[in-house]
C-alpha positions in Angstrom: 134.6 84.6 183.1 132.4 86.3 180.6 132.7 85.7 176.9 132.0 88.6 174.6 131.6 87.7 170.9 131.8 90.3 168.1 130.4 89.5 164.7 132.4 91.5 162.1 136.0 92.5 161.6 135.5 95.7 159.8 135.3 99.4 160.6 133.0 98.7 163.6 134.1 95.2 164.6 137.9 95.8 164.9 137.7 98.9 167.1 135.0 97.2 169.1 137.3 94.3 169.8 140.1 96.5 170.9 138.0 98.7 173.1 136.3 95.7 174.6 139.7 94.1 175.3 140.9 97.3 177.0 137.7 97.7 179.0 137.7 94.1 180.4 140.3 92.4 182.6 142.3 89.4 181.2 140.0 87.0 183.0 137.3 87.7 180.4 137.3 86.3 176.8 136.8 88.3 173.6 136.2 86.6 170.3 135.8 88.1 166.8 133.9 86.3 164.1 135.1 87.6 160.7 133.6 87.1 157.2 137.0 85.8 156.1 140.6 86.5 157.4 140.9 90.2 156.5 140.1 93.7 157.5 139.5 96.1 154.6 139.5 99.9 154.9 136.3 100.4 152.9 136.6 104.2 152.6 139.6 103.7 150.2 137.6 101.5 147.8 136.8 104.3 145.3 140.6 104.8 144.9 140.9 101.0 144.3 138.4 101.3 141.4 140.5 103.8 139.5 143.8 102.1 140.3 145.1 104.7 142.8 145.3 101.9 145.4 145.8 98.2 145.1 143.9 95.7 147.1 147.0 94.9 149.2 147.2 98.6 150.2 143.9 98.6 152.0 143.5 95.0 153.2 145.1 93.5 156.4 145.1 89.9 157.6 144.0 90.5 161.2 144.5 87.3 163.2 148.1 88.1 164.3 147.1 91.6 165.4 144.1 90.4 167.4 146.1 87.6 169.0 148.7 90.2 170.3 145.8 91.8 172.2 144.6 88.5 173.6 141.5 88.4 171.3 140.4 85.1 169.6 139.6 85.2 165.9 137.4 82.9 163.8 137.6 83.7 160.1 134.3 82.0 159.3 131.1 83.8 158.4 128.2 83.7 160.9 125.3 81.7 159.5 122.6 82.3 162.2 122.4 84.0 165.5 120.3 82.2 168.1 119.8 84.9 170.8 117.4 82.7 172.9 120.2 80.2 173.2 123.1 82.7 173.4 124.8 81.0 170.4 126.0 81.8 166.9 126.0 79.1 164.2 128.9 79.5 161.7 129.0 78.6 158.1 131.3 75.6 158.7 129.1 74.0 161.3 130.9 75.4 164.4 128.7 76.8 167.2 130.0 79.6 169.3 128.5 80.3 172.8 128.5 83.8 174.2 127.5 85.7 177.3 127.4 89.0 175.4 127.1 89.5 171.6 127.9 92.6 169.6 126.6 92.6 166.0 129.1 94.8 164.1 128.8 93.0 160.8 128.0 95.8 158.3 125.2 95.3 155.9 123.9 92.8 153.4 124.3 94.4 150.0 120.9 93.9 148.4 121.8 93.9 144.7 119.1 91.4 144.2 116.4 94.0 144.8 117.1 95.6 141.4 117.2 93.4 138.3 120.6 93.5 136.6 122.3 95.5 139.5 125.7 94.6 140.8 129.0 93.0 139.8 128.0 89.4 140.3 125.7 88.5 137.5 124.7 92.2 136.9 125.9 95.0 134.8 127.0 97.6 137.3 130.1 97.9 139.5 130.4 98.5 143.2 132.8 99.9 145.8 131.1 98.4 148.8 133.7 95.7 149.1 137.3 95.7 148.1 136.9 92.7 145.9 134.1 94.5 144.0 136.4 97.6 143.6 139.3 95.5 142.4 137.1 93.8 139.9 135.8 97.2 138.8 139.3 98.4 138.2 139.8 95.8 135.5 136.5 97.0 133.9 137.7 100.6 134.3 140.9 100.0 132.4 138.9 98.4 129.6 136.5 101.3 129.6 139.3 103.9 129.4 140.6 102.3 126.2 137.2 102.8 124.6 135.3 105.4 126.6 131.7 106.4 126.5 128.8 107.3 128.8 129.0 106.7 132.6 126.0 106.4 135.0 127.0 106.6 138.7 125.0 107.0 141.9 122.8 105.1 144.4 119.5 103.2 144.1 116.4 103.5 146.2 117.0 102.1 149.7 120.7 103.0 149.9 121.8 104.6 153.1 125.4 105.7 152.4 125.6 108.3 149.6 129.1 109.8 150.2 130.8 107.1 148.1 128.5 107.7 145.2 129.5 111.4 145.1 133.2 110.5 145.7 133.1 108.0 142.8 131.6 110.5 140.4 134.2 113.1 141.2 137.2 110.7 141.4 136.3 109.2 138.0 136.1 112.8 136.6 139.6 113.5 138.0 141.1 110.3 136.7 139.5 110.9 133.2 140.9 114.4 133.1 144.4 113.1 134.0 144.1 110.6 131.2 142.9 113.5 128.9 139.7 111.6 127.8 137.1 113.4 130.0 135.8 115.1 126.9 134.7 111.7 125.5 132.7 110.7 128.6 129.2 112.1 129.3 128.4 111.4 133.0 125.0 111.2 134.7 124.5 111.0 138.5 121.4 109.0 139.4 120.1 109.0 143.0 117.0 108.3 145.0 117.7 111.4 147.1 115.2 114.2 146.6 118.0 116.6 145.7 121.7 116.6 145.2 123.4 116.9 148.6 120.6 115.5 150.6 123.0 112.7 151.7 120.3 110.9 153.7 120.6 113.7 156.2 118.2 116.3 154.8 121.2 118.2 153.6 124.0 119.6 155.8 124.8 123.3 155.6 124.9 124.3 151.9 125.6 120.8 150.7 122.9 121.2 148.0 124.4 124.3 146.5 128.1 123.2 146.9 127.6 119.8 145.3 125.4 121.1 142.5 128.1 123.6 141.8 130.7 120.9 141.8 128.7 118.8 139.4 128.1 121.8 137.1 131.8 122.7 137.1 132.7 119.2 135.8 129.7 118.7 133.5 128.0 116.0 135.5 124.2 115.9 134.9 121.9 114.5 137.6 118.5 112.8 138.1 117.1 112.9 141.6 114.0 111.1 143.0 115.2 108.4 140.7 114.0 104.8 141.0 116.2 102.3 139.2 113.7 99.8 137.7 116.2 97.5 136.1 119.6 97.4 134.5 120.5 95.8 131.2 123.8 95.4 129.5 124.6 99.0 128.5 121.2 100.5 129.5 119.7 101.6 132.8 115.9 102.1 133.1 115.0 104.8 135.6 111.7 106.2 136.7 111.8 109.8 138.0 109.1 110.5 140.6 107.5 113.7 141.9 107.1 114.8 145.5 104.1 112.5 145.8 106.1 109.5 144.8 104.2 109.1 141.5 106.1 108.7 138.2 106.6 111.8 136.2 109.2 110.7 133.7 111.0 107.6 132.4 114.7 107.6 131.5 116.6 105.2 129.4 120.3 105.8 130.2 122.9 104.2 128.0 126.3 103.5 129.6 129.6 101.9 129.0 130.5 102.0 132.7 128.3 102.2 135.8 128.9 102.2 139.5 125.7 102.1 141.6 125.4 101.7 145.3 122.8 99.1 146.3 120.2 99.2 149.1 121.3 97.8 152.4 119.7 95.2 154.6 120.8 93.3 157.8 122.9 90.3 157.2 121.2 86.9 156.8 122.4 85.7 160.2 120.1 88.1 162.0 117.2 88.5 159.5 113.8 87.5 160.6 114.6 87.2 164.3 111.6 88.6 166.1 112.5 91.2 168.7 116.0 91.5 167.4 115.6 93.2 164.0 113.2 95.3 162.0 111.7 94.1 158.7 114.8 95.1 156.8 117.0 93.0 159.1 118.6 95.9 160.9 119.2 95.4 164.7 117.0 97.5 166.9 118.8 99.2 169.8 118.0 101.6 172.6 120.1 104.6 173.6 122.7 102.3 175.1 123.2 100.3 171.8 121.4 97.4 173.6 118.6 95.4 172.1 115.4 95.7 174.1 114.4 92.0 173.9 117.7 90.3 174.2 119.5 92.4 176.8 122.9 90.8 176.3 122.9 91.6 172.6 124.3 95.0 171.4 125.0 96.4 167.9 127.1 99.0 166.3 127.7 100.4 162.8 125.7 100.1 159.6 123.7 97.1 160.8 122.0 99.2 163.4 118.4 100.3 162.7 118.2 104.1 162.4 115.0 105.8 161.0 115.2 108.1 158.0 115.9 111.7 158.9 112.8 112.8 157.0 110.1 111.4 154.6 111.2 111.3 151.0 109.3 110.2 147.8 111.6 107.2 147.6 113.3 105.2 150.3 116.4 107.1 151.4 118.3 105.7 154.4 120.3 107.6 157.0 124.0 107.0 156.9 126.2 105.7 159.7 129.4 107.7 159.5 132.7 106.9 161.1 132.4 109.2 164.1 128.9 107.8 164.9 130.2 104.2 164.7 133.2 105.1 166.9 130.9 106.6 169.6 128.6 103.5 169.4 131.7 101.3 170.0 132.8 103.2 173.0 129.3 103.2 174.6 128.9 99.5 174.0 132.2 98.6 175.5 131.4 100.6 178.7 127.9 99.2 178.9 128.9 95.6 178.5 131.6 96.1 181.2 128.9 97.6 183.5 126.7 94.5 182.9 129.5 92.1 183.7 130.1 94.0 186.9 126.4 93.7 187.8 125.5 97.3 186.9 123.0 98.8 184.4 124.1 100.2 181.1 124.5 104.0 181.4 126.7 105.3 178.5 125.0 106.7 175.4 126.6 107.2 172.0 126.8 110.6 170.4 124.9 110.1 167.2 126.5 112.8 165.2 127.5 112.7 161.5 131.0 113.7 160.4 132.4 112.9 156.9 135.4 113.5 154.7 134.5 112.9 151.0 137.4 112.8 148.5 137.0 114.2 145.0 140.3 113.1 143.6 142.3 116.3 143.9 140.1 118.1 146.4 137.1 117.1 148.5 134.2 118.0 150.7 133.6 117.7 154.5 130.6 118.0 156.7 129.7 118.1 160.3 126.1 117.5 161.5 125.7 117.7 165.3 123.3 116.0 165.9 122.5 114.0 162.8 118.8 114.8 162.9 117.9 118.5 162.5 117.6 121.0 164.1 121.4 121.0 164.8 123.9 122.7 167.0 126.5 122.4 164.2 125.4 122.4 160.5 128.6 122.8 158.5 129.7 121.8 155.0 132.8 123.0 153.2 135.5 121.8 150.8 138.9 122.2 149.2 142.2 120.5 148.5 142.8 120.0 152.2 140.0 117.4 152.4 141.8 115.2 149.9 145.0 115.4 152.0 143.0 114.8 155.2 141.4 111.7 153.8 144.8 110.3 152.8 146.2 111.0 156.3 143.1 109.4 157.9 143.5 106.2 155.8 147.1 105.8 156.9 146.2 106.5 160.5 143.3 104.1 160.7 145.3 101.2 159.1 148.1 101.9 161.6 145.5 101.9 164.4 144.3 98.4 163.3 147.9 97.1 163.2 148.8 98.6 166.6 145.6 97.4 168.2 144.8 100.8 169.8 141.4 101.8 171.0 142.2 105.5 170.6 139.1 107.5 169.4 140.3 108.8 166.1 137.4 111.0 165.1 137.1 113.0 168.3 140.8 113.3 168.9 141.9 114.0 165.3 139.2 114.5 162.7 137.1 117.0 164.8 140.3 118.9 165.6 141.2 119.1 161.9 137.8 120.4 161.1 138.0 123.1 163.8 135.3 121.5 166.0 136.0 121.5 169.7 135.5 118.4 171.9 131.8 117.5 172.0 130.2 118.1 175.4 126.5 117.5 174.6 125.2 114.1 173.8 122.4 113.2 171.5 120.2 110.4 172.6 119.5 107.8 169.9 115.9 106.9 169.3 114.7 103.4 169.8 113.5 101.8 166.5 111.0 98.9 166.4 109.8 98.9 162.7 
């Protein structure tokens, strides 16, 4: 009997558990280690911040659903991975042995890298976790009673820019509905070299479309922006040129701010030579397998992916839902192969597909492959995206409750976007630094 352990019960970990269970026979054991007892549908967190969703709407206690599929669940955070010993130490002192390990934990949110950033001891809000978003909703309601300037965006080192754009536009929509938008100057601050870069070097006309969206709702922007520190009601930003040298300082007053932090690998894997890069992201080959520890795989945001292109400030590449889904499928097949005495052979299709909600409309993009030049380089928008994201939320939560390993993106999202089934695969690069 082989024991497959999965760290993480989120957008990567839960589908990974279901696909792994379906791939293996009942004689093999699958265990999920969760950072608490719940799954949260993170893409809905911007709606939680403005009160369009409640915490209970996007959070699911998962143990009973995993048990129905014959999957063990430990709702205790991983403290340290010991790949040389094939063990994971947990925060409560438990030690979990494994034959194969999949790190699907998501990132460590590095608020500490910018003084005054974040909801815990800082002065900005976050939508990276449902509890952050729920706390931010309380601040949002207070703000709407006495509105003023908003600063929203993503700091240097972030690698998921879609939620920052979503948050700016969703707040705009909510403020218009409350008829107080005229009292709220809004500034978008980002380390990206231009609006619509998205960590992807742009997709289609993302620059032109998103700049037009911002102009139409009176959102100003500062790009190549390094957030130096945040004080209560004031953000200190250095704008840099193409050479990375400072060209202008900004002091931005705010009454409400939501800023995405930089990401790092979780503490349980940080500093393990041969497993992670200096930022703590797990290095993998084209089969999602670590080169040093062959029985360790990784999927999702915690995977090391190089920037698409050099930028004046650190701008990470995103790991979108379709990419994560393809990583999960490849990993399940490859671990099954190894259990059967075969070599890994299935490669993930590292493509970027995203639905970004703007409150009453939205934007969607398809980048196939993620790194240019691309076979598909498409960006568009409209009211249909808003409706599609609502439908996607409902379907994904239903998928978690049913325990299905059905590939949502290729079967439904691509079809909705008018993209035919992918035939060509993009080989992911191996990252060592």
